[in-house]
Phi, psi and omega in degrees: 000131182267109184290348180274356179261125174286326178227132172224109179243138179224122174061036183288126177235137177216127180239149172238095187067234179272357182269123177269105182279321177228135188228088177069045185278131171251143180206130173238128176233118184281157175299134178074016182253141168263111186251122182275147177232119184231156177167160179294167173302135180083009183282340182115005183298311182297321177298316180296317178298320178299324177295320181294329181268002179076019180274347178207165179239145179290149175283326178204168183098178181237143180222124177239126182236123180052039176083359183249121175297135181261128180259219184269350182291137181271067175222143177280138175299153176304138178096001180251135177211164178149196180205155177234139180059036178089150181287147175273120183232155173270109187295335182277352180260157176283171177302314180297318180293324175300315180291323178295321178296319178295317179299317179296323179299327179269009177073028182257152176285115185293347179279343186229022186268356178083028180300313180298323182295315182288327175297321178293320181301322184262006174077033182244015182302319184292340181243020185301329183253019174266145177291141187284348178297338178264007183283144172287170178302315181297322178293321178295321179297319180292324177292324175299320177295318178300318179299320179293319181295331183300331182271002180052060186288154170262343173226122181248125183244118187232134179251111178050056184292344180269001180303127175077003182276138171281170183306320180293318179295320179296319178299320180294314179296318177302318180296318179299313182294320179296319179293320178300314180297319179298332179270002174107357177282136175270144182229129169252120190236115175264133180202147170271352183269108182295329181293325176296314181296318180293325182286329190251326196264139173272331177224158182218145173243128179251126179242148176211134182048039175082003182238150176281122178256347172197142172207126181159188181297149177300330181299332178289341179265002180292179190278018181298331186239016177208144178287141174232158173269132181238137172274126187238114176249128182225175178283347181217084185303321182293316178294323179296322178295317180297316179294324178298315179294336184264000182257126182298135178089359180252132174238133175273117183255346178197131175223024179273085181096308180233132180284126176238124180242153178243129185193161164280163183301315181301319179293323178295320177300319179296319179297316179299318178299320180290322177297315180296318180298329180275002179078021180262121182283132175267112184265334178201135175215101185222148175296139174294319172236136186298152177304322180293317180294321178299313180294319179302311182296317182295315184290317182288322178295322178295318179294317179298320181293333183265008182298000000 
């Protein structure tokens, strides 16, 4: 057993009747790591999160969470918190009262549990005494995160925590998760938003039709082994276009207003070097579609086609 792994899953299978939700899933989540979980609707992400939170038990395979083997009992190991399909809240209670109820459920003194602190962390201090029935989706998501933080988890499991968040709210939540990971808390984060996963996660697992089609560092999904389209803005667009056409491995796919080139990373590096040597300033060079989204689409479509 690897004590440095917050989650170690091997060969996890889960069926609901004739539907195979998870089919031999392996998953490793290191201590202090934000691990992303991505996949199409129906891929098995919610089922996997439910197993981590003790909401369901695997039919076969082995699962170890925070050093404790998980059996058939539907209970989350100590130190695990989070939510699936949105946090469960009492709509007639205020945000503060919801957190106090959770603290009481865990046998904690509500006067010393840090309710005000977690509300401040997620940016809900100003609405702490408002009833949650009037909360927006983003506010409910942030309160769910506050509820999880209240238990001081060592493993935090979150399902689409950025749903409904405005840019300021998303920045705040990202900051909270990054600080938790820096302090040693492990986070498993499911999201359909590739930008969230790229901003937060050091590793990602992609599932499709209940199977893992990729798991590892984001760097392995970068454009080293696949062509991407890049938007290229320079101080001299016409000269940049000529150099692009003259550089091996570079294809110009659009030059109507903005130059877009298609290339592998080594060819792109060569083009940038030639532009700089020619005295052409590179003002912007960004993928039209992120490397993670490109890999996600390619891997999941391939898995779907091979079902």
